[in-house]
C-alpha positions as CSV (number, residue, x, y, z in Angstrom):
1,M,42.7,18.5,-32.7
2,S,39.2,18.8,-34.1
3,P,37.4,15.6,-35.2
4,R,37.9,16.5,-38.8
5,T,41.7,16.8,-38.5
6,G,42.2,13.8,-36.1
7,R,45.2,11.6,-36.4
8,P,45.0,8.0,-37.6
9,G,43.5,5.9,-34.9
10,D,41.4,8.7,-33.4
11,P,37.7,7.6,-33.3
12,A,36.7,10.3,-35.7
13,H,39.4,9.1,-38.2
14,V,38.9,5.3,-38.1
15,G,36.7,4.0,-40.8
16,R,36.6,7.3,-42.8
17,A,37.7,7.0,-46.4
18,A,40.3,9.7,-46.5
19,V,42.5,10.8,-49.3
20,A,45.5,13.0,-48.8
21,P,45.4,16.4,-50.5
22,D,47.7,15.1,-53.3
23,G,45.3,12.2,-54.0
24,E,47.5,9.5,-52.4
25,V,45.5,6.8,-50.5
26,L,48.4,4.5,-49.6
27,P,49.8,6.5,-46.7
28,E,46.3,6.6,-45.2
29,L,45.9,2.9,-45.6
30,V,49.3,2.2,-44.1
31,A,48.5,4.4,-41.1
32,T,45.2,2.6,-40.6
33,G,47.0,-0.8,-40.8
34,V,49.5,0.3,-38.2
35,V,46.7,1.3,-35.8
36,A,44.9,-2.0,-36.4
37,A,48.1,-4.0,-35.8
38,D,48.8,-2.0,-32.7
39,A,45.3,-2.7,-31.4
40,L,45.7,-6.4,-32.1
41,L,49.1,-6.7,-30.5
42,A,47.6,-5.1,-27.4
43,T,45.6,-8.2,-26.8
44,V,47.0,-11.4,-25.3
45,A,46.0,-13.4,-28.3
46,G,47.7,-10.9,-30.6
47,Q,50.9,-11.2,-28.6
48,Q,50.8,-14.9,-28.8
49,Q,50.2,-14.8,-32.6
50,A,53.1,-12.3,-33.0
51,R,55.4,-14.7,-31.1
52,R,54.3,-17.7,-33.3
53,V,55.0,-15.7,-36.5
54,A,58.4,-14.5,-35.2
55,A,59.4,-18.0,-34.2
56,R,58.3,-19.4,-37.6
57,L,60.2,-16.6,-39.5
58,T,63.3,-17.2,-37.3
59,A,63.2,-20.9,-38.0
60,N,62.8,-20.4,-41.7
61,A,65.7,-17.9,-41.8
62,V,68.1,-20.4,-40.1
């Protein structure tokens, strides 16, 4: 793909204020959030944080 039509997470795409052709911004924001969460979870600290949150949510649900 060319840099102008890169997918969310591609270096050319990250940080660019993009609006879908129909004017919707939310799908673009969600895609960027997913990429950011994926990058965070790829780190050891991110994995530990995810485990703490999951444990807290499980404890609250019981």
